[in-house]
N, C-alpha and C positions, 0 to 999 in steps of 0.2 A: 595530624600525626597519629601514627599507630602507637599504642602503649608499648613500652620497652621493659625488658627485665634486666636487672643489675644483680651482680654478686659481689660480696665482700668476703673477707676471711670467715665471718660468722653469720652473715645475713644474706637472705634472698630478698631483693627489692622488686616488687611487681605492683601493678595496678591493683587497687582493691576492688572487689566485685560484690554483688548482692549476696553471694554465698558467705561473705565475711561479716554480714550485718550483725550477727550475734556477738562476735568478738568486738567489733567496733562499738556496739551499744554498750557492752559490758565495761570496756575501757573507759567509755566517756561518762560512766557513773561516778568516776573518781572526782572528788570535790576539787582536787589541785587542778585537774584538767578544765573543769567548769570555771574555776576561779581565774585562770590565767589565759584561756583561749576564748575565741568568739563563738564557740558552739552554743546552741540554745541550752537554756537551763530552766526547768529540768529537760534532760535529753532523753527523748522517747524512742521507741523502736522505729516509729515512722520517720524520725529525723534520719536515722542511720540508713534506712532503706531508700529513702529519696535521694540522699546524698550519694549513695553507692549506685543507684539505678540511673540517676539523671545527671547530677553535677559532675561526678567523676568522669563518665564516658564523654559528655558534652565538652568538658575541658580539654581532654585529649583530642577529641575530633576538631575543635576549633582552634587548638594551639594556644589557649588561653590559661589553662591550669593543668598542671601535671602532678597527679597525686600517686605517691608510692606508699605501700604498706611494707614495713620492714619486718620480715618473718625470720625467726631463728632457723638456721640450717639444721638439718636432722641431727648432726653430731652434738650440737649445742642445745637442742630442744629437749625439755623433759620427756622422758619415755620414748624419745626418737620421733615425736610428732612435732610438726612445725607449729609455732605459736606466734601470734602477733606481739612484737616487742615495741614497735613505735610506728609512727606515721610522719611522713615527710611530704610537703606540698611545695610546688613553685608556681606562683602566679605571675603572669606577664603584667608589666605596667606600661612604661613608655620607653622608646628609643633603646630596645634591647636591654632594658633593666627589668628585673623581675624580683619578687620578694619571696624569701623562703620562710616556711613555718614548720614547726615540728612539735610532737609531743611523745612521751614514752608511757607505756603501760606501767601502772604502779609496781607490779612484781618484777619488772625488768629494769628498773632505774638504778643508776649508780654503777652500771658495768660498761659504760662507754658505747652502748649500742646506738644511741641518737647521733653522737658525734660521728661515728663510723658511717652511719646512714647518710647524715647531712653532707659529709665530705663526698661520698660516692655520687649523691645526687647533684651536688655543686659541679663536680667534674663532668657529669653528664650534661648539665645545663650549659656549660661553657663549650663543650665539644660537639653536642648534638642538637641543641635547641636554639643556638645563636645568641645566647645571653652573654652580655659583656660586663654587666654589673649586677651582682646578687646582693640584695639588701636583706638584712634581718631587722626586725622591730619587735620589741617586747615592752609591755607596761613597765614603767619604773618600779622596781621591787622584785621583779621575777628573776631572782638570782640564779635559779637553775637553768633557765633559758640563756641567760647571759653566759654562764660558765660553758655551755655547750658551744655557743657562737664563738667565744674566745678560743676554746680548745680546737675548733674547726678552722681557726685562722682569720676570723672576721676582725676587722679593725673598728673599734667603737668610735663613732664620729660625733656623738653628742646626744642631747635630749631634745625632742620635738614637743613643744608645749601643746597641750590640748589636741594631740594628734590621733588619738583613738577614742572610740566610745565602747565602754563595757558596761552592761546592765544599766543603760540609760544615763551613764555619767561620763563626761568628757575626762580624759586622763592624759598625763604625760607618758611619753614612751622613749625608750632608748632606741637609737638607730645605729647600725653598723653596716659595713659592706665588705664584700670578698670580690676580688678582681681575678681574672684568668691568670694574670702575672703573679699573684700571690701563690698560686699553685704550680707555677713554672709553665703555664699554657700560654699559647699565642692568642691574639685577639684580632678581629677583622679590622678595627680602627685603632691607629696608634694612640697611645695615652701620654700626654704632656703634663706631668704633675705641676702644681703651682710652686713657684720658688719658696724656699725655706723662710724668707723674710716677710711673708705675707702677714 
């Protein structure tokens, strides 16, 4: 699949490129991003460059990982220059199911940019990438990620014990899901929910 560009009221969502390495590296120095995501720590310039030069284009080419940088549109950007506000990625899993992940740059948190970007990317995944179930996972305690997921319409489905490894330690994580029907979109396969008396 070729990389696509999306727009929202305030954001331009496009694939991130090697030219974005400085901004990605700077954003990933944030202790909050290192604490709650799976990026290497410490996060070096080489990490940003290899991610942008190899993993991102390979993911698009193979249809396995779709990474979008969320850049402020010029009207909302300081000084009229676009700036990286967030990153959103969708990784294919099994049976038309994918996992979404996201983070925000420290200076752009608390303004709804990640929710706006996550919703745009979710709609794209359902309508263009053939996804029928989009999962969100975050280590238990990552309240900011959970707040974004809930604002974007994800339904919290529970806690998966020992389901993630962070810095060499197995940890529990929350899991939630968003379905095309949650956004009023059709799906290729009909969905039959379990009865309420389960």
